[in-house]
N, C-alpha and C positions, 0 to 999 in steps of 0.2 A: 077251554070256554072260548068263544068267539068273540073278538072286539072288533066293533064297527069304526073303520075309518073316519066316518063321516061324524061321529060324536068324541074322536080322539081314543078312548078306550071303553065305551061302551056304556060307563055309569054315569058319566057327566053331562046332564042334559043341557048344552051349550047354550040352543037356541032361547031356553027359559031364564037365563040369567041375565038381567038387564044392566046393572053396573059392571057385571064382569064381562059380558060382552062387547060394552063399549070400552073398555080397556084393552080386551083382546085386539079388538078392531085398530085402536092406536096402535098397540104393538106390532100387529101384523102390517100395518102401513110403514111404520118405523123400519120393522124387519125387512121388507121389500127395498126401500129406499137405500138399506145400508149394507144388506148381506151380501158380503163378497163370495164368489164361488167356494164351495166347501171342499177345499184341496189343501190335503197335508203337505205340510213344506218339505217334508222327507221324500215326498214322491219321485219317482224316477223316469219321468218323462213318458210313460204308457200311453199308448194310441187311441184317441177318441174317436168313437164313431158315430155320435150324436143321437140326438132323441129318436130320431125315426127308425133306428135300429132297435128300439124296446116295443114299436108301435104297432106290431100285426097282430090281427085278432087272436092267433093261436099263442101270444105272448102276453103283452099288458094293454093292448088296445082296445078290449071289449068295451061296450057300453052297460053292459052288466057285470058284477062282481059273482060270476056263476062258477068260478074255477073250482078245480079239485084240490089242486094244491097250494094255490094263490089264488086272490081275488081276480086279476085279469083285467080289471078295471082301472089299474093304478095309473096309467096316463090321464084319463077322464078324472080324476080325483087332483091331480098334479095340476089339471087345468081349470079346476070348478072357478066360475067366476066369483070375485066379492066375498070370498072366504079365505082365513088364514091359510086353509091347506092349498089354496093354488097362488100363494104369495110369490113362491120360486118362479114360477111359470110367468109371471106379471112383471118380473123384475126389470127386463130389459125395456118393456113397453113404456113403464111409467117415466122412463127418460125423454120421452116427447109429450110429457103433460107440462102445464104451465109453471107447475112449481118446479121441476128440473130446470125447466129452461131458466127461470129467474136466478137458481142457483148457479148455473153456467155461466150467467152474464155476471153475477157478481164477481165470480172466479178468474172470469176471462178467459175459458176452457173453450169456446167454441160450440159445436155441436155436442152436447152431452152423449147421445146415443153413438158417437166414434170417439169419445175423449179415453185415453187409457185409465186417466184417473176414474172415469165411472163405470167403464166396461170391466175393469180388475173387481168390481163387486158386483156388477149387475147382470153380467153373463158368463157362462162357462167360456164364451169365445175369448173373454180377457185373458185366460191361461191356454186356451188351445184354440187358435185363429182359424182352423179348418171348420170350426163347428159353426153353424149360423148363429150371429148374435141373437137374433130374432127369439130363438129358443128360450133366451132368457137362462136363469140359472138351472139347468138340465139335469136329468139323472145321474150321469157320470159324474157330477159335481160333487155329489154325496157320496155315489157307491164304488167312485173310481173310475178311470178310464177302460172301457170295456173291450180294447183291442185284444188282449189277453185270456179272455174269459168267455167272451160271449157266446162263441160255440159250443161251448161245454153247457154254460149255462142253459141254453134252450134245449139241450139235446135230450133232456128228460131222462127218466130213471127206464134201465131195462127190464130184465126177467130175473134178476138176483132172486135169491131166497128170502133175502131180509132188504126189502125196499126201503125201508127206514133207515139202515144202516148204510144203504146205499147213497141215500140223500145225503146223509151226512159228510158221507167222504166225497162226495162228490162238490158240497159247498166248503169241504177244507181243502179240496184242490183248485177251486176257484179263488179261494182267498191266496192261496199262494202265487196265483196267476195276478193277483192286482184287485181283487175286488175287496172292498173296505168291510171289515167286521163290524158293523155298525151295532150289532147286539151286544159288542163290549164297551161298556160305559166309558171306558178310558179312550178308545178309538172314535167314538162318536162325539165326546166332548173334544177331541184335538181337532175333527174334522170341523164341527160347529164353530169353534170359538176363532178358527180363521176366518170365519165368517163374521161373525158377531161380536167380536173384539177385536179383530184385525191381526195382522202378523208385518212381518218387517218386509214383505215382499209391497214393490211398487205400485199402488194402485187397491191397496188392502189394508188402509187405515184410515180411518174418518177422523180429522184433525179437529183441534178448536177452530181452525179458521174455514173449514168448510161446513161446520155447524154454524158457525157466524154467519156465513153466506146463505144459510136457510135449511141447512139439513137436519133432519131430527135426531134428539140424543139417542146414542147406542144404549138397549136395553136388551137383557136374553136371561133366560132361566132354563136350562137344559132339558129338565124333564118336562116341563109345561110346553114348551115351544116344540118337543119332541112328538107332543101329543097332537100339536096342532097339524103337523106334518105328516103324521101316520097314514101311510096307504095302504097298510097290509092288516092283517088279522093275527093275533096270536093265539092259534087253535093248536091241535096236535101236532100237524105237518110241520108248524113254524116250531113247535118245540124240539120235533126231531132234528130238524135242519140246523137251527141255530145252536141249541143246546145238548144235544143228542138224548133228549128224553122227551116222551108226550106231556107231560106236564112241566116242561122248561118254560119260564116267560120271564118278562121284564121285571127286574126288582127297582120299582121305582123310588124308592128309597135310597138305595145305594144311586140312581141314576142322579138324583137331585143333590147327595153330597158331594159325588164325583164333580157335577157340574160345577159346583160352588167352588171347588178346589181349583180345578182347571180354568176357571175363568180367572180367578185373582193370579194364578200362577203365570198365565198370559199377559195380565196387565202389568204385573211387576218385571217380567224378561221386557216387555217393551220400553217401559220405564227408565231400564237400565239400558237400554240401546240408545241410538242415535234420535229416536222415537221422542227421548224424553224432554228433548229442549226445540225449543223453534225461534232461530234468533238468537235476540239477547234474553228471551223469556223463556220461562218453563213451558214445556206444552200443555196447556189448561186443560186438554183432554181427561189427563189423569186427575184432576181435582175436583170437588165437590161443586157442583155449579150453583146452588143455592148460598155458598158463603159467599158469594159476591154478587149472584144475580138477584138482587133488592131493589125495591123503590126507594130513591133517594130525596130525601127532603132536607132542606137548610131550617134545621128547629133548634131553639134554645133549649128545649129539653127533649132530644130525640126518644124515639120510641124503639125497643130493641125487639126485632124480629124473631132473633134466632132462639135456641134453646141449648143449654149446655150439654155437651156430649162429654161423659167422663172416659171414653176410650180415646180421646183424644189430647194429648198435652202439648197444647199450642198456644201460642199468646192470643189475644182477642183480636180479630181482624186480619189474622193470617190463615189464606185459602189451606184447607186440609186435602187430604189424598183422598179420594171417594172411595170409601172402604165399604160399601153395600155386601159385598161378597165376603170380605174379613168378618164383618158379623155374623153372618150366616155361617161361615166355616167354623168361626168360635163356637157356635152352639151346636154344631155336628160333632165337632171335636172333644167335649164335654162327654158325649155319651159313648164316641166309639174309642178314643183313646186319651185318656185323662194326663198321662205324661206327656204327649204331644199337645194337649189343650193348653197346659201350663207354659210350655216352649213357645206355643204360637202367642199367649197373651204377652209374653214377656217381650217377645221381638216385635209384635206388634205397636206395644207402646216404643219401643225404642226408636222403629222405624217412623212413627208419627213424630217423635222428638227430634229426629234427625233431619225431618222436613223444615224445621225453623232454623237449620243450622246454613249447610252450604250442599251443592250438588253431590261433589265426592262423597261426603259422609252418607246422604240420603240413598246414594246409589249401594254403598257398602251394606247400610241396614236392610235395603231390599233384597240384596242377594241371600243374606243371611234368612229373612224372612221367607224368601224362594225355597230355601231348603226343607222348612218346615212344612211349607204347605205341599211341597211334592212328597214328602214322606206321610201326609195325612191323605194325600189322594190315593197313594199307594194302599194305605189302611182301609180304605173304604172301598177300594175295588177288589180286595181280597177275603172279604166277609159277606155274606149273605146277610139281610136285613128281615125282619119279621114285622108283622102287624103291631106286635108289642112296642118294637122300636120305633114305629112311625109315633106312638104315643110318647115313648119319650123324647124324640127328637122333638115334638112340639112342645113339651115340657121346657125343652133346654132353650128354644128360641124364644117363648114367653118368660123365662126365668129373667129377674131382675138385671143382673149383669148385661145380658144382651137387651133386654126391652129398653133400659135406660139409653142405649145406644141409638134406638129407632127415632132420631130427631130431625131426620131429612127425608125428602121426597123418595130418593133412590134407594136408601136402606128398607123404608117401610115399604116399597113395592116389591122388593125382595121378601119379605118377610111374609104378606099375604099371598104372594105367589107360592112360597115353600108351603105353608100351612094348608093352603089349598088341594098343592100336589100332594102332600102326606096324608089330609084327609082321603083323598080319593085313593091313595094306597091301601088305606085301612079298609076301605070298600073292595077293592080289587081281592085283597088277600081275604075276604070274610070275615075281619074283626068287627066291623059294624056293618047295618044294613043300608041299603040306598035310601030307605027312608027317613032313616035316624039322620044320615049326612044331610039330606034335604032339609031338615029342620034348622040346621045351622047355617043355610046358605043367605039369610038375611043379614046375618053379621057380618058374613064374609063381603057379601055385595057392596054393605055400606063401608067396609074398609076399603075394598077397592074404589068406592066414591071419592073417598078421600084422597087417593093416589092419583086418581084419573088425570087431572090436570096441574101439570108442575107449578104452574101459576098462581094455583089457588090451593097448595097443598094446606091441609087443616090437620096438624100434628096431634092436638088434643081428642080430636073426632076420630081419626084413626086409633089412637090408642085405647080409646074406649070402645069402639067396635072390635077391634083386635083382641082385646082382651075378654070382650063378651063371647067372642067365637071360641076363643081358647078354652075358657070355662067350661061352655057346652061340650065340648069335645071330650074334655077330662071327665066330665060326668057318666060319660059311655065305655069307660075304661072297664 
């Protein structure tokens, strides 16, 4: 099956989705402003060659996607203006706009287009100074420095009697030479969270202070954002090269589940590091924004704006850890590994409780929770998921223990993105038709609309629309 990169996977009609498109645009802007170069922290200093080395008309620089093995118009799609797919190419250019200048003035860092605090996030040049900064987040930020594998990559396939096997063997050789194995969800997640959750490397962590200066809140979901950035098509050639079989393709349910685990794993790792504090304060990046960011009135009878969250054992008024990915992970764990799900629930509760104590206790609880999260990530990565599993995963997300915890903007946003991703996985696996999925779009759009604006989050409207969408999906089983 051929998947058109313009639509992400071929089945999802992006342009026809009003509220969803608006949310995606907001997320794309945030990703453009927030994304550090997609570079694994374990990378051994490979040689970068720059975007121009990929731009030949016999490689990835064509104007039409008419290549026999790959599209060959990948650079054009990377550069598409005003679309989520072109966000990485625009990452450095936005540093010259008025918003970036405003943020830089607030932070006192001078020209943001030259400041390492920004370049570490907005250009491959932040970690590879020889690469032109104006390239933004280029090909090698995601695919790895090409100095060791570029020649083999463009050499093509010879006259071997089994060209499919030859393509596969060459791909494996390139991986050994530094090409990133992005078809592996664990590898892809590791690359992406360096960008979208941050790392311990200077210039790759968007602190609360940076957000207070005007930077958007970090938001990310691996499978959805992968669709937005897809410049390839999953046809037989792709299957042979990446998976060793003509029918090999991305498991979107697995990608979503691994992404949730990887996000919280990185968040907890950073929380335990020096990034967990800022002077005498905790680093507020890790906390739930809406527990504090509410309108303040001096009233004799104050109106309570929050909703009780049974997953957080904290005294009233104490800011909780932002557990948006933990909520989704708990749902995925119930289906994939019940034993680990019980352990995750116990350690999540202990971690939230420890947050009301002191930092050493919270760090120790975070370390225990991280072990469970890592085990779940490995469990997700070691199994394949089916269309039936997607139904079960949606059931788990919508179940009362999970649904009762969807009381905040960020967790609700993850829930609707997750259900949308899982619905699309059902379509791509042939479990339901495109037409049946389109009939559910209205409820999903209304759920997206309820989380479009953090300052106008409407939890009751979200839960009603979300519940209606889930009910309609269940009816298709």
